[in-house]
N, C-alpha and C positions, 0 to 999 in steps of 0.2 A: 504494500500500500504506500502511496506517495502523498505526502503533505508538505506544506511550507515551501522551502526553496527547491525541493525535488520537482515541483510542478513547473519550474522554468524549462527544464529539459524534457519532462514527461507530463504534458498537460493531460488531465483526465478527459475522457470522452463523455460528454454530457448525454444523459438519457432523456428521451422525450417520448410521450405517449405514442404508441404505434411504431416505435423504432424498429427498423429492419436493416439487414445487411445482405446484399446479394450473395447467394451461395450458402448462407447460414440458416439453418433450420430455425424458424420463429420460436420454437419451444426452448431454444438455447439462449435466447436473448432475455435479459432481465435487468435488474437494477439493484444498487445498494445506495444507501444514504451516506454521503461523506460527512466528516466531522463538522463541516461548515453548513450542513443541512441541505446541500444540493444533491440531486440524484445523479448517479454515475452509471453508465451502461456496463453491463457484464455479459460475458459470453461463457456459458456453462459455469457460472458462478465466479469466473475470473474477472476482476475489475479491468476495464479496458483503458489504455493510455495510448497517446501518440508520442513518437519520438520527434523532438523539435527539428531534427535535421532531415526527416523524411518529408519530401516536398510533394510527391504525387502518389496516388494509390499504387500499391505494389512495392514501394520502397521499403526496405527492411534494414536500414543502416543501424537501427538500434538493436537488432537481433544479437543476443548473447552478451550485450554490454555488461561488464562487471560480473558476468556469470549469474546475473540476477534478472535481467529483462529479456523476455522471449516473445516472439510473435505467437499468435493464437491461430491454430488451424481451423478449418471449417467445421471440424468435429468438436471444437471447443477444448482442444488439448494443447499443451505446450509444444511449439514447433522445435525440432532439433536440427542442428546443422548437418548437412550432407557430408558424410565421410566415406572413405574407402571401406572402412570396417562395417558400417551399418547400411550403406547404400540407399538410404532414404532420408527424408527430412523435409525442409520447407520448400 
């Protein structure tokens, strides 16, 4: 969870009534209430954030930053980096 100065690089994705994301099952989309009282979008329970340096949809420059921040797959799971060992990922 990101609060205070963390939000400069990782702004929270705001939740709105009827929120949808192409490719994501509607049942996976939800919300949490942030400490400041604002609703934040979740995917399969994971609070959603944007990375400040991602400029267009599909950018994943924040993937794996600090071994803390991960993209969310369309199944609502943490995306993993593609490696020779696992052969799959984001």
